PDB file of N, CA, C and O in Angstrom:
ATOM      1  N   UNK A   1       0.840  -1.164   0.000  1.00  0.00           N
ATOM      2  CA  UNK A   1       0.000   0.000   0.000  1.00  0.00           C
ATOM      3  C   UNK A   1       0.888   1.231   0.000  1.00  0.00           C
ATOM      4  O   UNK A   1       2.055   1.168   0.389  1.00  0.00           O
ATOM      5  N   UNK A   2       0.341   2.328  -0.431  1.00  0.00           N
ATOM      6  CA  UNK A   2       1.083   3.586  -0.472  1.00  0.00           C
ATOM      7  C   UNK A   2       0.209   4.694   0.107  1.00  0.00           C
ATOM      8  O   UNK A   2      -1.014   4.565   0.177  1.00  0.00           O
ATOM      9  N   UNK A   3       0.853   5.781   0.519  1.00  0.00           N
ATOM     10  CA  UNK A   3       0.141   6.934   1.033  1.00  0.00           C
ATOM     11  C   UNK A   3       0.939   8.168   0.677  1.00  0.00           C
ATOM     12  O   UNK A   3       2.113   8.077   0.316  1.00  0.00           O
ATOM     13  N   UNK A   4       0.301   9.321   0.779  1.00  0.00           N
ATOM     14  CA  UNK A   4       0.962  10.591   0.496  1.00  0.00           C
ATOM     15  C   UNK A   4       1.827  11.005   1.683  1.00  0.00           C
ATOM     16  O   UNK A   4       1.490  10.741   2.838  1.00  0.00           O
ATOM     17  N   UNK A   5       2.933  11.649   1.380  1.00  0.00           N
ATOM     18  CA  UNK A   5       3.808  12.170   2.432  1.00  0.00           C
ATOM     19  C   UNK A   5       3.075  13.272   3.187  1.00  0.00           C
ATOM     20  O   UNK A   5       2.324  14.048   2.596  1.00  0.00           O
ATOM     21  N   UNK A   6       3.296  13.335   4.489  1.00  0.00           N
ATOM     22  CA  UNK A   6       2.697  14.376   5.330  1.00  0.00           C
ATOM     23  C   UNK A   6       3.753  15.409   5.678  1.00  0.00           C
ATOM     24  O   UNK A   6       4.884  15.054   6.011  1.00  0.00           O
ATOM     25  N   UNK A   7       3.393  16.693   5.605  1.00  0.00           N
ATOM     26  CA  UNK A   7       4.323  17.762   5.974  1.00  0.00           C
ATOM     27  C   UNK A   7       4.796  17.569   7.405  1.00  0.00           C
ATOM     28  O   UNK A   7       3.984  17.359   8.306  1.00  0.00           O
ATOM     29  N   UNK A   8       6.101  17.639   7.619  1.00  0.00           N
ATOM     30  CA  UNK A   8       6.673  17.544   8.951  1.00  0.00           C
ATOM     31  C   UNK A   8       6.915  16.130   9.455  1.00  0.00           C
ATOM     32  O   UNK A   8       7.462  15.946  10.542  1.00  0.00           O
ATOM     33  N   UNK A   9       6.516  15.132   8.680  1.00  0.00           N
ATOM     34  CA  UNK A   9       6.717  13.743   9.119  1.00  0.00           C
ATOM     35  C   UNK A   9       8.120  13.286   8.757  1.00  0.00           C
ATOM     36  O   UNK A   9       8.580  13.487   7.632  1.00  0.00           O
ATOM     37  N   UNK A  10       8.799  12.667   9.722  1.00  0.00           N
ATOM     38  CA  UNK A  10      10.110  12.090   9.432  1.00  0.00           C
ATOM     39  C   UNK A  10       9.996  10.588   9.206  1.00  0.00           C
ATOM     40  O   UNK A  10      10.957   9.941   8.791  1.00  0.00           O
ATOM     41  N   UNK A  11       8.819  10.041   9.480  1.00  0.00           N
ATOM     42  CA  UNK A  11       8.577   8.626   9.275  1.00  0.00           C
ATOM     43  C   UNK A  11       7.117   8.298   9.489  1.00  0.00           C
ATOM     44  O   UNK A  11       6.294   9.175   9.749  1.00  0.00           O
ATOM     45  N   UNK A  12       6.810   7.013   9.373  1.00  0.00           N
ATOM     46  CA  UNK A  12       5.434   6.550   9.483  1.00  0.00           C
ATOM     47  C   UNK A  12       5.408   5.229  10.247  1.00  0.00           C
ATOM     48  O   UNK A  12       6.336   4.427  10.144  1.00  0.00           O
ATOM     49  N   UNK A  13       4.345   5.010  11.008  1.00  0.00           N
ATOM     50  CA  UNK A  13       4.175   3.774  11.770  1.00  0.00           C
ATOM     51  C   UNK A  13       2.950   3.059  11.209  1.00  0.00           C
ATOM     52  O   UNK A  13       1.844   3.598  11.236  1.00  0.00           O
ATOM     53  N   UNK A  14       3.152   1.837  10.696  1.00  0.00           N
ATOM     54  CA  UNK A  14       2.100   1.070  10.033  1.00  0.00           C
ATOM     55  C   UNK A  14       1.498   0.064  11.019  1.00  0.00           C
ATOM     56  O   UNK A  14       2.218  -0.650  11.716  1.00  0.00           O
ATOM     57  N   UNK A  15       0.170   0.026  11.062  1.00  0.00           N
ATOM     58  CA  UNK A  15      -0.575  -0.891  11.920  1.00  0.00           C
ATOM     59  C   UNK A  15      -1.520  -1.748  11.085  1.00  0.00           C
ATOM     60  O   UNK A  15      -1.933  -1.355   9.994  1.00  0.00           O
ATOM     61  N   UNK A  16      -1.855  -2.927  11.615  1.00  0.00           N
ATOM     62  CA  UNK A  16      -2.778  -3.843  10.933  1.00  0.00           C
ATOM     63  C   UNK A  16      -3.676  -4.505  11.972  1.00  0.00           C
ATOM     64  O   UNK A  16      -3.287  -4.707  13.122  1.00  0.00           O
ATOM     65  N   UNK A  17      -4.883  -4.837  11.536  1.00  0.00           N
ATOM     66  CA  UNK A  17      -5.761  -5.700  12.329  1.00  0.00           C
ATOM     67  C   UNK A  17      -6.578  -6.543  11.361  1.00  0.00           C
ATOM     68  O   UNK A  17      -6.775  -6.162  10.207  1.00  0.00           O
ATOM     69  N   UNK A  18      -7.048  -7.678  11.833  1.00  0.00           N
ATOM     70  CA  UNK A  18      -7.954  -8.498  11.035  1.00  0.00           C
ATOM     71  C   UNK A  18      -9.306  -7.803  11.036  1.00  0.00           C
ATOM     72  O   UNK A  18      -9.751  -7.316  12.076  1.00  0.00           O
ATOM     73  N   UNK A  19      -9.959  -7.752   9.895  1.00  0.00           N
ATOM     74  CA  UNK A  19     -11.241  -7.077   9.767  1.00  0.00           C
ATOM     75  C   UNK A  19     -12.221  -7.582  10.818  1.00  0.00           C
ATOM     76  O   UNK A  19     -12.392  -8.788  10.996  1.00  0.00           O
ATOM     77  N   UNK A  20     -12.857  -6.653  11.505  1.00  0.00           N
ATOM     78  CA  UNK A  20     -13.834  -7.002  12.527  1.00  0.00           C
ATOM     79  C   UNK A  20     -13.270  -7.035  13.937  1.00  0.00           C
ATOM     80  O   UNK A  20     -14.031  -7.008  14.904  1.00  0.00           O
ATOM     81  N   UNK A  21     -11.958  -7.093  14.071  1.00  0.00           N
ATOM     82  CA  UNK A  21     -11.335  -7.074  15.395  1.00  0.00           C
ATOM     83  C   UNK A  21     -11.089  -5.630  15.814  1.00  0.00           C
ATOM     84  O   UNK A  21     -11.107  -4.727  14.978  1.00  0.00           O
ATOM     85  N   UNK A  22     -10.860  -5.410  17.103  1.00  0.00           N
ATOM     86  CA  UNK A  22     -10.703  -4.040  17.588  1.00  0.00           C
ATOM     87  C   UNK A  22      -9.251  -3.616  17.794  1.00  0.00           C
ATOM     88  O   UNK A  22      -8.940  -2.428  17.703  1.00  0.00           O
ATOM     89  N   UNK A  23      -8.363  -4.562  18.070  1.00  0.00           N
ATOM     90  CA  UNK A  23      -6.983  -4.209  18.417  1.00  0.00           C
ATOM     91  C   UNK A  23      -6.089  -4.084  17.184  1.00  0.00           C
ATOM     92  O   UNK A  23      -6.105  -4.944  16.302  1.00  0.00           O
ATOM     93  N   UNK A  24      -5.312  -3.005  17.136  1.00  0.00           N
ATOM     94  CA  UNK A  24      -4.325  -2.800  16.086  1.00  0.00           C
ATOM     95  C   UNK A  24      -3.000  -3.397  16.521  1.00  0.00           C
ATOM     96  O   UNK A  24      -2.656  -3.355  17.703  1.00  0.00           O
ATOM     97  N   UNK A  25      -2.247  -3.957  15.568  1.00  0.00           N
ATOM     98  CA  UNK A  25      -0.906  -4.485  15.815  1.00  0.00           C
ATOM     99  C   UNK A  25       0.088  -3.652  15.018  1.00  0.00           C
ATOM    100  O   UNK A  25      -0.079  -3.460  13.814  1.00  0.00           O
ATOM    101  N   UNK A  26       1.133  -3.155  15.700  1.00  0.00           N
ATOM    102  CA  UNK A  26       2.174  -2.396  14.997  1.00  0.00           C
ATOM    103  C   UNK A  26       2.975  -3.354  14.131  1.00  0.00           C
ATOM    104  O   UNK A  26       3.434  -4.395  14.601  1.00  0.00           O
ATOM    105  N   UNK A  27       3.141  -2.994  12.853  1.00  0.00           N
ATOM    106  CA  UNK A  27       3.920  -3.817  11.934  1.00  0.00           C
ATOM    107  C   UNK A  27       5.330  -3.298  11.757  1.00  0.00           C
ATOM    108  O   UNK A  27       6.296  -4.054  11.864  1.00  0.00           O
ATOM    109  N   UNK A  28       5.450  -2.002  11.485  1.00  0.00           N
ATOM    110  CA  UNK A  28       6.782  -1.481  11.160  1.00  0.00           C
ATOM    111  C   UNK A  28       6.789   0.041  11.181  1.00  0.00           C
ATOM    112  O   UNK A  28       5.770   0.678  10.915  1.00  0.00           O
ATOM    113  N   UNK A  29       7.943   0.618  11.500  1.00  0.00           N
ATOM    114  CA  UNK A  29       8.209   2.039  11.290  1.00  0.00           C
ATOM    115  C   UNK A  29       9.004   2.143   9.998  1.00  0.00           C
ATOM    116  O   UNK A  29       9.916   1.351   9.759  1.00  0.00           O
ATOM    117  N   UNK A  30       8.663   3.114   9.171  1.00  0.00           N
ATOM    118  CA  UNK A  30       9.343   3.294   7.892  1.00  0.00           C
ATOM    119  C   UNK A  30       9.501   4.775   7.596  1.00  0.00           C
ATOM    120  O   UNK A  30       8.696   5.595   8.038  1.00  0.00           O
ATOM    121  N   UNK A  31      10.529   5.108   6.856  1.00  0.00           N
ATOM    122  CA  UNK A  31      10.717   6.490   6.422  1.00  0.00           C
ATOM    123  C   UNK A  31      10.040   6.740   5.078  1.00  0.00           C
ATOM    124  O   UNK A  31       9.843   7.889   4.683  1.00  0.00           O
ATOM    125  N   UNK A  32       9.687   5.672   4.382  1.00  0.00           N
ATOM    126  CA  UNK A  32       9.059   5.791   3.071  1.00  0.00           C
ATOM    127  C   UNK A  32       7.551   5.939   3.161  1.00  0.00           C
ATOM    128  O   UNK A  32       6.976   5.975   4.249  1.00  0.00           O
ATOM    129  N   UNK A  33       6.920   6.025   1.991  1.00  0.00           N
ATOM    130  CA  UNK A  33       5.462   6.182   1.924  1.00  0.00           C
ATOM    131  C   UNK A  33       4.798   4.970   1.273  1.00  0.00           C
ATOM    132  O   UNK A  33       3.799   5.094   0.564  1.00  0.00           O
ATOM    133  N   UNK A  34       5.375   3.803   1.529  1.00  0.00           N
ATOM    134  CA  UNK A  34       4.753   2.573   1.054  1.00  0.00           C
ATOM    135  C   UNK A  34       5.134   1.431   1.995  1.00  0.00           C
ATOM    136  O   UNK A  34       6.128   1.500   2.719  1.00  0.00           O
ATOM    137  N   UNK A  35       4.322   0.389   1.962  1.00  0.00           N
ATOM    138  CA  UNK A  35       4.575  -0.771   2.800  1.00  0.00           C
ATOM    139  C   UNK A  35       3.973  -1.995   2.132  1.00  0.00           C
ATOM    140  O   UNK A  35       2.854  -1.944   1.620  1.00  0.00           O
ATOM    141  N   UNK A  36       4.716  -3.099   2.137  1.00  0.00           N
ATOM    142  CA  UNK A  36       4.229  -4.384   1.653  1.00  0.00           C
ATOM    143  C   UNK A  36       4.179  -5.337   2.832  1.00  0.00           C
ATOM    144  O   UNK A  36       5.192  -5.570   3.491  1.00  0.00           O
ATOM    145  N   UNK A  37       3.010  -5.884   3.098  1.00  0.00           N
ATOM    146  CA  UNK A  37       2.830  -6.792   4.226  1.00  0.00           C
ATOM    147  C   UNK A  37       3.133  -8.219   3.775  1.00  0.00           C
ATOM    148  O   UNK A  37       2.267  -8.902   3.229  1.00  0.00           O
ATOM    149  N   UNK A  38       4.360  -8.657   4.006  1.00  0.00           N
ATOM    150  CA  UNK A  38       4.802  -9.992   3.592  1.00  0.00           C
ATOM    151  C   UNK A  38       4.242 -11.085   4.489  1.00  0.00           C
ATOM    152  O   UNK A  38       4.363 -12.266   4.162  1.00  0.00           O
ATOM    153  N   UNK A  39       3.628 -10.719   5.619  1.00  0.00           N
ATOM    154  CA  UNK A  39       3.105 -11.721   6.546  1.00  0.00           C
ATOM    155  C   UNK A  39       1.602 -11.945   6.402  1.00  0.00           C
ATOM    156  O   UNK A  39       1.031 -12.783   7.100  1.00  0.00           O
ATOM    157  N   UNK A  40       0.962 -11.207   5.507  1.00  0.00           N
ATOM    158  CA  UNK A  40      -0.485 -11.355   5.313  1.00  0.00           C
ATOM    159  C   UNK A  40      -0.804 -12.743   4.746  1.00  0.00           C
ATOM    160  O   UNK A  40      -0.082 -13.262   3.894  1.00  0.00           O
ATOM    161  N   UNK A  41      -1.890 -13.325   5.233  1.00  0.00           N
ATOM    162  CA  UNK A  41      -2.310 -14.649   4.771  1.00  0.00           C
ATOM    163  C   UNK A  41      -3.383 -14.501   3.704  1.00  0.00           C
ATOM    164  O   UNK A  41      -4.336 -13.742   3.874  1.00  0.00           O
ATOM    165  N   UNK A  42      -3.226 -15.226   2.607  1.00  0.00           N
ATOM    166  CA  UNK A  42      -4.161 -15.165   1.482  1.00  0.00           C
ATOM    167  C   UNK A  42      -5.586 -15.429   1.951  1.00  0.00           C
ATOM    168  O   UNK A  42      -5.833 -16.325   2.758  1.00  0.00           O
ATOM    169  N   UNK A  43      -6.520 -14.632   1.432  1.00  0.00           N
ATOM    170  CA  UNK A  43      -7.934 -14.796   1.732  1.00  0.00           C
ATOM    171  C   UNK A  43      -8.406 -14.099   2.992  1.00  0.00           C
ATOM    172  O   UNK A  43      -9.609 -14.030   3.242  1.00  0.00           O
ATOM    173  N   UNK A  44      -7.488 -13.584   3.788  1.00  0.00           N
ATOM    174  CA  UNK A  44      -7.848 -12.885   5.022  1.00  0.00           C
ATOM    175  C   UNK A  44      -7.985 -11.392   4.710  1.00  0.00           C
ATOM    176  O   UNK A  44      -7.144 -10.822   4.014  1.00  0.00           O
ATOM    177  N   UNK A  45      -9.045 -10.763   5.225  1.00  0.00           N
ATOM    178  CA  UNK A  45      -9.234  -9.333   5.037  1.00  0.00           C
ATOM    179  C   UNK A  45      -8.636  -8.600   6.231  1.00  0.00           C
ATOM    180  O   UNK A  45      -9.008  -8.842   7.379  1.00  0.00           O
ATOM    181  N   UNK A  46      -7.712  -7.708   5.940  1.00  0.00           N
ATOM    182  CA  UNK A  46      -7.028  -6.915   6.954  1.00  0.00           C
ATOM    183  C   UNK A  46      -7.412  -5.452   6.795  1.00  0.00           C
ATOM    184  O   UNK A  46      -7.808  -5.009   5.717  1.00  0.00           O
ATOM    185  N   UNK A  47      -7.286  -4.716   7.884  1.00  0.00           N
ATOM    186  CA  UNK A  47      -7.428  -3.269   7.851  1.00  0.00           C
ATOM    187  C   UNK A  47      -6.085  -2.677   8.267  1.00  0.00           C
ATOM    188  O   UNK A  47      -5.453  -3.156   9.209  1.00  0.00           O
ATOM    189  N   UNK A  48      -5.660  -1.645   7.568  1.00  0.00           N
ATOM    190  CA  UNK A  48      -4.377  -0.997   7.820  1.00  0.00           C
ATOM    191  C   UNK A  48      -4.595   0.474   8.132  1.00  0.00           C
ATOM    192  O   UNK A  48      -5.519   1.101   7.614  1.00  0.00           O
ATOM    193  N   UNK A  49      -3.741   1.014   8.979  1.00  0.00           N
ATOM    194  CA  UNK A  49      -3.740   2.441   9.239  1.00  0.00           C
ATOM    195  C   UNK A  49      -2.294   2.879   9.476  1.00  0.00           C
ATOM    196  O   UNK A  49      -1.446   2.071   9.856  1.00  0.00           O
ATOM    197  N   UNK A  50      -2.026   4.148   9.252  1.00  0.00           N
ATOM    198  CA  UNK A  50      -0.669   4.683   9.345  1.00  0.00           C
ATOM    199  C   UNK A  50      -0.683   5.930  10.224  1.00  0.00           C
ATOM    200  O   UNK A  50      -1.560   6.783  10.089  1.00  0.00           O
ATOM    201  N   UNK A  51       0.293   6.030  11.122  1.00  0.00           N
ATOM    202  CA  UNK A  51       0.505   7.236  11.926  1.00  0.00           C
ATOM    203  C   UNK A  51       1.767   7.928  11.433  1.00  0.00           C
ATOM    204  O   UNK A  51       2.732   7.270  11.043  1.00  0.00           O
ATOM    205  N   UNK A  52       1.757   9.237  11.451  1.00  0.00           N
ATOM    206  CA  UNK A  52       2.962  10.005  11.132  1.00  0.00           C
ATOM    207  C   UNK A  52       3.838  10.081  12.375  1.00  0.00           C
ATOM    208  O   UNK A  52       3.338  10.147  13.498  1.00  0.00           O
ATOM    209  N   UNK A  53       5.153  10.071  12.161  1.00  0.00           N
ATOM    210  CA  UNK A  53       6.109  10.238  13.248  1.00  0.00           C
ATOM    211  C   UNK A  53       6.911  11.514  12.965  1.00  0.00           C
ATOM    212  O   UNK A  53       7.536  11.643  11.913  1.00  0.00           O
ATOM    213  N   UNK A  54       6.884  12.446  13.909  1.00  0.00           N
ATOM    214  CA  UNK A  54       7.662  13.684  13.784  1.00  0.00           C
ATOM    215  C   UNK A  54       9.099  13.424  14.222  1.00  0.00           C
ATOM    216  O   UNK A  54       9.369  12.424  14.887  1.00  0.00           O
ATOM    217  N   UNK A  55      10.013  14.301  13.861  1.00  0.00           N
ATOM    218  CA  UNK A  55      11.413  14.133  14.245  1.00  0.00           C
ATOM    219  C   UNK A  55      11.586  14.112  15.765  1.00  0.00           C
ATOM    220  O   UNK A  55      12.568  13.565  16.267  1.00  0.00           O
ATOM    221  N   UNK A  56      10.646  14.702  16.494  1.00  0.00           N
ATOM    222  CA  UNK A  56      10.692  14.704  17.959  1.00  0.00           C
ATOM    223  C   UNK A  56      10.263  13.358  18.548  1.00  0.00           C
ATOM    224  O   UNK A  56      10.422  13.116  19.744  1.00  0.00           O
ATOM    225  N   UNK A  57       9.719  12.488  17.695  1.00  0.00           N
ATOM    226  CA  UNK A  57       9.231  11.192  18.155  1.00  0.00           C
ATOM    227  C   UNK A  57       7.736  11.166  18.404  1.00  0.00           C
ATOM    228  O   UNK A  57       7.163  10.096  18.604  1.00  0.00           O
ATOM    229  N   UNK A  58       7.090  12.333  18.394  1.00  0.00           N
ATOM    230  CA  UNK A  58       5.649  12.417  18.585  1.00  0.00           C
ATOM    231  C   UNK A  58       4.934  11.726  17.431  1.00  0.00           C
ATOM    232  O   UNK A  58       5.335  11.885  16.278  1.00  0.00           O
ATOM    233  N   UNK A  59       3.880  10.962  17.720  1.00  0.00           N
ATOM    234  CA  UNK A  59       3.089  10.333  16.659  1.00  0.00           C
ATOM    235  C   UNK A  59       1.737  11.004  16.552  1.00  0.00           C
ATOM    236  O   UNK A  59       1.174  11.460  17.548  1.00  0.00           O
ATOM    237  N   UNK A  60       1.226  11.058  15.349  1.00  0.00           N
ATOM    238  CA  UNK A  60      -0.059  11.681  15.079  1.00  0.00           C
ATOM    239  C   UNK A  60      -1.194  10.744  15.455  1.00  0.00           C
ATOM    240  O   UNK A  60      -0.976   9.596  15.840  1.00  0.00           O
ATOM    241  N   UNK A  61      -2.401  11.258  15.333  1.00  0.00           N
ATOM    242  CA  UNK A  61      -3.585  10.417  15.421  1.00  0.00           C
ATOM    243  C   UNK A  61      -3.646   9.530  14.190  1.00  0.00           C
ATOM    244  O   UNK A  61      -2.732   9.553  13.366  1.00  0.00           O
ATOM    245  N   UNK A  62      -4.704   8.754  14.055  1.00  0.00           N
ATOM    246  CA  UNK A  62      -4.813   7.844  12.921  1.00  0.00           C
ATOM    247  C   UNK A  62      -6.276   7.618  12.572  1.00  0.00           C
ATOM    248  O   UNK A  62      -7.167   7.920  13.366  1.00  0.00           O
ATOM    249  N   UNK A  63      -6.511   7.094  11.404  1.00  0.00           N
ATOM    250  CA  UNK A  63      -7.847   6.750  10.946  1.00  0.00           C
ATOM    251  C   UNK A  63      -8.258   5.453  11.642  1.00  0.00           C
ATOM    252  O   UNK A  63      -7.734   4.388  11.315  1.00  0.00           O
ATOM    253  N   UNK A  64      -9.177   5.527  12.585  1.00  0.00           N
ATOM    254  CA  UNK A  64      -9.581   4.350  13.372  1.00  0.00           C
ATOM    255  C   UNK A  64     -10.296   3.295  12.523  1.00  0.00           C
ATOM    256  O   UNK A  64     -10.359   2.130  12.916  1.00  0.00           O
ATOM    257  N   UNK A  65     -10.835   3.690  11.364  1.00  0.00           N
ATOM    258  CA  UNK A  65     -11.499   2.737  10.485  1.00  0.00           C
ATOM    259  C   UNK A  65     -10.487   1.961   9.645  1.00  0.00           C
ATOM    260  O   UNK A  65     -10.686   0.780   9.357  1.00  0.00           O
ATOM    261  N   UNK A  66      -9.413   2.622   9.258  1.00  0.00           N
ATOM    262  CA  UNK A  66      -8.393   1.985   8.455  1.00  0.00           C
ATOM    263  C   UNK A  66      -8.828   1.751   7.018  1.00  0.00           C
ATOM    264  O   UNK A  66      -9.942   2.093   6.619  1.00  0.00           O
ATOM    265  N   UNK A  67      -7.924   1.162   6.257  1.00  0.00           N
ATOM    266  CA  UNK A  67      -8.149   0.800   4.858  1.00  0.00           C
ATOM    267  C   UNK A  67      -8.276  -0.711   4.804  1.00  0.00           C
ATOM    268  O   UNK A  67      -7.392  -1.417   5.290  1.00  0.00           O
ATOM    269  N   UNK A  68      -9.354  -1.226   4.225  1.00  0.00           N
ATOM    270  CA  UNK A  68      -9.606  -2.659   4.187  1.00  0.00           C
ATOM    271  C   UNK A  68      -9.037  -3.277   2.911  1.00  0.00           C
ATOM    272  O   UNK A  68      -9.324  -2.810   1.808  1.00  0.00           O
ATOM    273  N   UNK A  69      -8.224  -4.336   3.067  1.00  0.00           N
ATOM    274  CA  UNK A  69      -7.599  -5.030   1.938  1.00  0.00           C
ATOM    275  C   UNK A  69      -7.683  -6.531   2.187  1.00  0.00           C
ATOM    276  O   UNK A  69      -7.369  -6.999   3.281  1.00  0.00           O
ATOM    277  N   UNK A  70      -8.111  -7.292   1.164  1.00  0.00           N
ATOM    278  CA  UNK A  70      -8.090  -8.751   1.262  1.00  0.00           C
ATOM    279  C   UNK A  70      -6.810  -9.246   0.613  1.00  0.00           C
ATOM    280  O   UNK A  70      -6.546  -8.954  -0.553  1.00  0.00           O
ATOM    281  N   UNK A  71      -6.017  -9.993   1.365  1.00  0.00           N
ATOM    282  CA  UNK A  71      -4.732 -10.479   0.873  1.00  0.00           C
ATOM    283  C   UNK A  71      -4.943 -11.509  -0.240  1.00  0.00           C
ATOM    284  O   UNK A  71      -5.875 -12.312  -0.200  1.00  0.00           O
ATOM    285  N   UNK A  72      -4.059 -11.463  -1.226  1.00  0.00           N
ATOM    286  CA  UNK A  72      -4.130 -12.377  -2.375  1.00  0.00           C
ATOM    287  C   UNK A  72      -3.158 -13.503  -2.207  1.00  0.00           C
ATOM    288  O   UNK A  72      -3.069 -14.376  -3.071  1.00  0.00           O
TER     289      UNK A  72
END
């Protein structure tokens, strides 16, 4: 998945959950604006969300609904 760069962000924190569950799991911190989930299981629908990380270490809020993707 990819996302647009955010002004002032020095990195991004990617989270995932299985569709319908409430808890998010942190997957990775990245400096880029894309992420490939190599651990996703085919046929499972996941929701992803991304937080911005400022150079101070502060993280932004996030979209609690996330983006829904079914792994292939």
